[in-house]
C-alpha positions in Angstrom: 16.2 -12.9 -12.5 17.7 -14.3 -15.7 19.9 -12.2 -17.4 19.0 -9.9 -20.2 15.8 -9.9 -18.5 14.6 -6.3 -18.6 14.6 -4.4 -15.5 11.0 -2.7 -14.0 11.8 0.7 -13.0 9.8 3.1 -11.2 9.4 6.6 -12.9 7.0 8.5 -11.1 4.6 7.9 -7.9 1.6 9.6 -6.5 -0.3 8.9 -3.2 -3.2 10.1 -1.2 -3.8 9.5 2.6 -4.2 11.0 5.7 -0.7 12.5 5.8 -1.8 14.7 2.4 -3.7 14.6 -1.0 -0.3 14.1 -2.7 3.4 12.7 -2.4 5.2 16.1 -1.0 2.6 16.9 1.2 2.7 13.5 2.5 6.7 12.8 3.0 6.4 16.5 4.7 4.4 16.0 6.9 5.2 12.2 8.2 8.5 14.1 9.0 7.3 17.1 10.4 3.8 17.4 11.6 1.8 14.2 11.1 -1.6 13.9 11.6 -3.4 12.4 14.8 -6.5 9.6 14.1 -9.9 10.8 15.5 -13.1 9.4 15.2 -14.3 8.3 11.4 -16.5 11.7 10.2 -18.6 9.8 7.5 -20.6 7.4 9.5 -21.0 6.0 13.0 -21.6 2.9 14.9 -23.2 2.3 18.2 -19.7 0.8 19.9 -19.0 1.9 23.2 -15.6 3.2 22.2 -15.1 5.4 19.3 -12.3 3.7 18.0 -9.9 6.3 16.0 -9.4 6.2 12.1 -6.5 8.1 9.6 -9.2 9.3 7.0 -8.6 12.0 4.4 -8.1 15.5 5.1 -11.1 17.8 5.4 -13.7 17.1 2.8 -11.1 17.5 -0.5 -12.1 18.6 -3.8 -9.9 16.1 -6.3 -10.8 18.3 -9.2 -12.4 15.4 -11.4 -14.8 15.0 -14.4 -18.3 14.8 -13.8 -18.2 10.9 -14.5 -15.4 10.7 -12.6 -17.3 12.2 -9.4 -19.7 9.4 -9.7 -17.5 7.0 -8.8 -16.9 5.6 -5.5 -14.2 7.2 -3.1 -11.7 4.5 -3.6 -12.4 4.5 -7.6 -11.6 8.6 -7.3 -7.8 7.8 -4.8 -7.1 5.4 -7.5 -7.4 8.3 -10.3 -6.1 11.2 -8.3 -2.8 9.2 -6.9 -2.6 7.9 -10.5 -2.5 11.6 -12.6 0.0 12.5 -10.0 2.3 9.4 -10.9 2.2 10.5 -14.5 3.4 14.0 -14.3 5.9 13.1 -11.7 7.0 11.2 -14.5 7.0 13.9 -16.8 3.9 12.1 -18.8 0.6 13.0 -19.8 -2.1 11.4 -21.4 -1.3 12.3 -24.9 2.2 11.0 -24.7 0.6 7.3 -23.9 -1.0 6.9 -26.7 0.3 4.2 -29.1 1.8 2.5 -26.2 0.5 -0.4 -24.4 0.1 1.1 -20.7 -1.5 -1.8 -18.5 -3.7 -1.0 -14.9 -2.9 -3.3 -12.1 -4.8 -2.3 -8.7 -5.1 -3.7 -5.5 -8.2 -3.3 -3.6 -10.2 -5.2 -0.3 -13.5 -4.9 -0.3 -13.4 -2.0 -3.2 -16.4 0.0 -1.2 -18.5 -2.7 -2.1 -20.2 -2.9 1.5 -20.7 0.8 1.6 -24.0 0.5 0.4 -25.6 0.1 3.8 -29.3 1.9 3.0 -29.6 -0.3 -0.1 -29.0 -3.5 1.6 -31.3 -2.7 4.4 -34.2 -1.5 2.5 -33.8 -4.2 0.2 -34.1 -6.4 3.0 -36.9 -5.2 4.1 -38.7 -6.6 1.3 -38.3 -3.0 -0.5 -37.9 -1.9 -3.9 -34.7 0.7 -3.4 -33.1 2.8 -6.5 -29.9 0.6 -7.7 -28.0 3.9 -8.0 -25.8 3.1 -5.2 -25.2 -0.8 -7.4 -24.7 1.0 -10.6 -22.2 3.0 -8.6 -19.9 -0.2 -7.3 -20.1 -1.6 -10.7 -18.7 1.4 -12.1 -15.9 1.9 -9.5 -13.9 -1.4 -10.0 -10.4 0.7 -9.6 -8.0 -0.6 -12.0 -11.1 0.0 -14.8 -11.8 3.3 -13.2 -8.2 4.6 -13.5 -7.7 3.2 -17.6 -11.2 4.6 -18.4 -9.9 8.1 -16.8 -6.2 7.5 -19.2 -7.8 6.3 -21.9 -5.3 3.0 -21.8 -5.2 0.1 -23.8 -3.0 -2.8 -22.0 -3.9 -5.5 -19.8 -6.9 -4.1 -17.0 -6.7 -6.2 -13.4 -8.0 -5.5 -10.0 -5.9 -7.7 -7.5 -8.2 -8.9 -3.9 -5.5 -10.1 -1.8 -6.6 -9.3 1.6 -3.6 -6.4 2.4 -1.2 -7.9 0.2 -3.4 -6.4 -2.5 -1.2 -3.4 -3.0 2.3 -5.1 -3.2 0.9 -8.2 -5.1 -0.5 -5.0 -7.8 3.4 -3.7 -8.5 5.1 -7.1 -8.3 2.5 -8.1 -11.0 2.7 -4.9 -12.6 6.8 -5.7 -12.6 6.2 -8.8 -14.0 4.2 -7.2 -17.1 6.8 -5.2 -17.5 9.8 -8.0 -17.2 7.5 -10.2 -19.7 7.2 -7.6 -22.4 3.5 -7.4 -22.5 2.7 -3.9 -21.4 5.9 -0.9 -22.8 4.6 0.9 -19.0 2.8 -0.4 -16.4 0.0 2.0 -13.8 0.5 0.1 -10.7 -0.5 0.7 -7.1 -3.7 -0.1 -4.2 -6.7 1.9 -3.3 -9.5 1.4 -0.6 -11.6 4.1 1.5 -12.9 3.4 5.0 -15.9 1.1 5.7 -17.9 0.7 8.7 -18.4 -3.2 7.6 -14.6 -3.5 7.9 -14.4 -0.7 10.8 -17.0 -2.8 13.0 -14.8 -6.5 11.2 -11.8 -5.5 12.9 -12.9 -4.2 16.0 -14.7 -7.5 16.3 -12.1 -9.2 16.0 -10.2 -7.6 18.7 -7.7 -5.9 17.0 -8.6 -2.2 17.3 -6.9 -0.5 19.3 -8.7 2.4 21.1 -5.7 5.0 20.9 -3.4 5.9 18.2 -1.6 2.7 17.2 2.4 1.8 18.6 3.8 -0.7 16.0 6.4 -2.8 17.3 5.9 -1.4 20.7 5.7 -3.4 24.2 2.0 -2.2 24.9 0.9 -2.3 21.7 -3.0 -3.1 21.6 -3.9 -2.7 17.9 -4.5 -1.0 14.7 -5.7 1.6 13.6 -7.6 1.7 10.0 -7.2 4.4 7.4 -7.3 5.2 3.5 -5.7 6.1 0.7 -3.9 5.3 -2.6 -0.2 4.8 -4.1 0.2 4.2 -7.5 3.8 3.8 -9.5 4.1 4.3 -13.3 6.1 1.0 -13.9 8.8 0.9 -17.2 10.9 -1.0 -18.8 15.0 -0.3 -18.9 15.1 -1.9 -21.5 12.5 0.1 -23.7 13.8 2.8 -26.2 11.1 4.8 -25.0 11.6 4.5 -21.2 13.1 8.0 -19.8 16.5 6.5 -18.3 17.4 9.7 -16.3 17.1 11.7 -13.3 13.0 10.6 -13.5 13.9 7.1 -12.5 13.3 6.4 -8.9 14.1 3.0 -8.2 14.1 -0.1 -9.9 12.5 -3.0 -8.6 14.6 -5.8 -8.4 12.9 -8.5 -6.5 9.1 -9.7 -6.1 8.1 -12.4 -3.7 4.9 -13.8 -2.8 4.0 -16.7 -0.4 0.9 -17.9 1.6 2.1 -20.3 4.6 -2.2 -21.3 5.0 -1.9 -20.8 8.7 -4.8 -19.4 9.8 -7.6 -17.3 8.2 -6.6 -14.4 10.1 -3.7 -14.8 12.4 -0.2 -15.0 10.8 2.0 -18.2 11.3 4.1 -17.4 14.7 7.4 -18.2 12.9 7.2 -16.4 9.8 7.7 -19.3 7.7 5.4 -17.6 4.4 7.1 -14.4 4.9 10.4 -15.8 5.2 9.8 -18.2 2.0 8.5 -14.2 0.0 11.9 -12.9 1.1 14.1 -15.5 0.0 12.5 -15.3 -3.4 12.5 -11.5 -3.7 16.1 -11.4 -3.0 17.4 -14.5 -4.6 15.4 -12.5 -7.8 17.6 -9.5 -8.0 20.5 -11.1 -6.4 20.4 -9.4 -3.6 22.6 -9.8 -0.6 21.3 -9.3 2.9 24.5 -6.6 3.5 23.1 -4.5 0.3 19.5 -3.3 2.7 19.4 -0.4 4.3 16.3 -1.1 5.6 12.9 -2.8 6.3 9.4 -0.7 5.5 7.5 -3.7 7.4 3.8 -4.6 7.5 4.2 -3.7 11.6 0.4 -3.1 12.3 0.3 -2.8 16.1 -1.8 -5.5 16.6 0.6 -8.4 18.8 0.4 -11.7 17.0 1.9 -9.8 13.4 4.4 -7.8 15.3 5.6 -10.7 17.0 6.1 -12.7 13.7 7.9 -9.7 11.8 10.1 -9.4 14.6 10.9 -12.5 14.7 12.1 -12.8 11.3 14.2 -9.4 11.7 15.6 -11.5 14.7 16.3 -14.4 13.0 16.9 -13.9 9.4 17.8 -9.9 9.2 19.7 -9.4 12.2 21.1 -5.9 11.7 18.8 -4.3 9.5 16.8 -1.2 10.4 13.1 -1.6 10.3 9.9 0.5 10.8 6.3 1.5 10.4 4.8 3.9 8.4 1.0 2.7 9.2 1.1 5.2 12.8 1.4 8.2 10.2 -1.5 6.8 7.9 -3.3 3.8 9.2 -3.7 0.6 8.0 -5.1 1.1 4.6 -6.2 -2.2 3.8 -5.4 -2.8 0.0 -3.5 0.0 -0.4 -1.3 -0.8 1.9 1.5 -2.3 0.2 1.3 0.3 -2.7 1.3 3.7 -0.5 4.2 1.7 1.6 5.6 0.9 -1.4 5.7 4.7 -2.4 7.3 5.7 0.5 9.8 2.8 1.1 11.3 4.7 -2.1 10.6 8.4 -1.4 13.1 7.3 2.0 15.5 5.6 -0.2 15.2 9.1 -2.8 15.9 11.6 0.8 18.4 9.7 2.3 16.3 9.6 5.5 14.0 7.4 7.6 11.1 8.3 9.6 10.6 6.9 13.3 8.8 4.3 13.9 5.5 6.7 15.1 4.0 5.2 18.4 6.8 3.2 19.6 8.2 3.8 23.1 9.0 0.7 24.7 10.9 -1.9 23.9 9.0 -5.7 23.6 11.4 -7.9 26.2 10.9 -10.7 23.7 12.9 -9.4 21.6 16.4 -8.1 20.8 15.2 -6.3 18.0 13.7 -3.0 18.1 12.5 -0.7 15.1 14.2 2.5 14.6 12.5 5.3 17.0 13.0 8.6 15.3 14.4 10.2 12.2 17.7 9.5 11.0 19.8 10.1 7.9 20.3 6.9 5.8 23.3 6.0 3.1 21.5 3.0 1.5 20.7 2.0 -2.2 18.3 -1.0 -1.4 15.4 -1.1 0.9 12.6 -3.7 1.1 8.6 -3.2 1.6 6.6 -6.3 3.3 3.1 -6.6 3.8 1.3 -9.2 5.7 -2.0 -10.4 4.9 -5.1 -12.4 6.3 -5.3 -16.0 4.5 -1.7 -16.0 5.5 -0.4 -14.1 2.5 2.5 -12.7 2.8 5.0 -10.3 0.0 8.0 -8.9 -0.3 9.1 -5.9 -2.3 13.1 -5.0 -3.1 13.9 -1.9 -4.4 16.9 -0.3 -5.7 17.5 3.1 -6.6 20.5 3.4 -10.1 
């Protein structure tokens, strides 16, 4: 980062996931009463095994207005998390007037595949009601947030598989640094979907029990759903509340594609190492400064093996863990949710254990943090590894 370049700072955060419907309850449940995955409740399949997922608790009332209630759950979660993030930043919709506020949200299929009754009828030659399609077209998550908050800045939805949420945060930080925006609402959101549920099962990377990231006996992932949103402002901006509301600075963002395979990560982690090198160099971060890494840590054989290879060779001695044992893999929302969790953990000075881990992998000398413990650190990494060989690293530093 060139001298004089404004630093993007995080001033507010909001979350929705199986852990809780806001950040406070999510962090409380992470350390005290994490949810247990269960078979999906909003759809059914004919699989012999009911592969468990981390779905939203109960049937939450998001207290949305009439128009917003007609949007997809993906868009609704984004709006709820964005409003919480604004409140956390000490802002309201009125205070955004007169400012250029951008929205950058990540997702995967964005609930495009949740309309099977429509597609089935259409394939049968019938004339199905267009309601589901119109609902989908209105549910672009970035546009939904911008409309809900009446914003006038750039609007972008990032679709880059499981790195979407991380990329959205990194892109939003770039908008701040370039002076394009006074403020950015950035994050990721994704709901559970029968098509993606069946797709991951067909890839044979889904665990029939609770996922076990980095464990020797790991069998695969559990899917989840949720949204994570951050309010980004400029450290150099005269409107930026440079006080107790600054949660962390985004000092580095690295994105690299190793183009190794459609779904499998490159075994030696070359793409992740490249993203890591870029992110650390951007803010001049030294490895000795790192307090921990919130890993992608899906619980699949290949992902965890690749990440542990990088930890062992490039980040020896740096504590790492996965939070997917608490939320499941929320796909396009994962990177944003984990960015929020990373900052919250830094602020708390306490990291959780890597839930599901019990037996070290004999192929590696590194092991994840097994139990919650206090830390004294100001800098941490959140990283994402996605289909197509996409790798993203975000570096956060407390003020």
